[in-house]
N, C-alpha and C positions, 0 to 999 in steps of 0.2 A: 332189294325191296322196290317194288314198283308203285307203292301206294301214292307217292307224291305225284307220279305222272297222271294218275286219275284215281282218286279215292273211290272205292266201292262202298256201298252201304253194307252194314254189318249183316243184314238179313233182308228178306223180302218184305219186311214190315213196312208200315207207312213211312217212307223215307222223307216225305215232306215235313214231318213233325220233328225230324232230327237235325241237329246242328253239329257241325264239325268241331271237335275239341281241338283247341290250339296245341295242346300237349302232343297230340298225335302228329301234327304237322311238324312241330319242332323236332320230334324224334326222327321223322323221315328226313328232314333237312340235315340232321346230324350225320346221317349216313352219307349224304352228298358233300357236306362241308364239316367234316369232323373236327378240324382245328378251330372252328368258330365256337364249338360247344354251345350251340343255341339252347339246348334244354336247361342250361344253368339260369337262363333268364325267366323261366316259367314262374318261379316264386315272385319276382318283381311284377310280372304281368298279372298274376292272380291277385296280388295285393291291390291292384287298381281295378280289379273286376274284369280284366281282359282274359277270358277263358275260352271264348268261342271265336272261330275264324272271322265271323261277321263283324265282331267288335274292333278288329285291328284297324280297319279303315276309317274309324271315327277320329283317328289321330294322325298327325303328320310325322315325317321323318325326324324333325327336331325334337318332338315329344319323346320318341324312343331313345334318342341320344341323351336327352336330359334325364330320362328315367334310369339310365345306366347301361344301355346296350352299347357295345363298342361300335364306333362309327362304321367300321368295315363290315359289321354284322348286320346292320340295318337294311342294306340293299338286298342281300340274299334272303333275309327274313321276310321283308315286304313282298319281294318277287315270288318266293315260294308259297306264301299265303295266298297271294293273288291267283297263282296258277292252280292251287288246290281248290279254291272257291269256284273258279271257272269250270274246272273238271267236275266238281260236285253238281253244279247247275246243269251242265251238259248231261250228266248221268241221270239226274232227276227228270229232265225233259225226255230223255230216251226211254226211261222206265215208264213214264206216263204214256208215251206213244205206244210202247209195247203192250201196256195194259189195255189201252183203248183198242188196239188191233186184235187182241185176244178175246175181247167181249163178243158174245154171240150177236150176230146181226139179226134183226127182225125182218123176215120176208113174208109178204102177204100173198 
């Protein structure tokens, strides 16, 4: 699975209106770090309203440890989420540039 390396939008629809679901990232991270079983933490995160990638960085490392994530899982969790968010932003920017480049230019 390459989704973690750079998540693609589900379709060509307005990608600016979509946010990445944290559950997708945890599933992708589970492929890379299967012994950490990161998807097991999704119910804890959902209970606190942390369901989108963008929400993760509102809290620090200690918060996630206190919430119940294993200390050794917090680093890969935060790193994977950060990477996915950066890739999503890059893809949105690229999609916007591609859309602008496809627009017919007006010549007089």
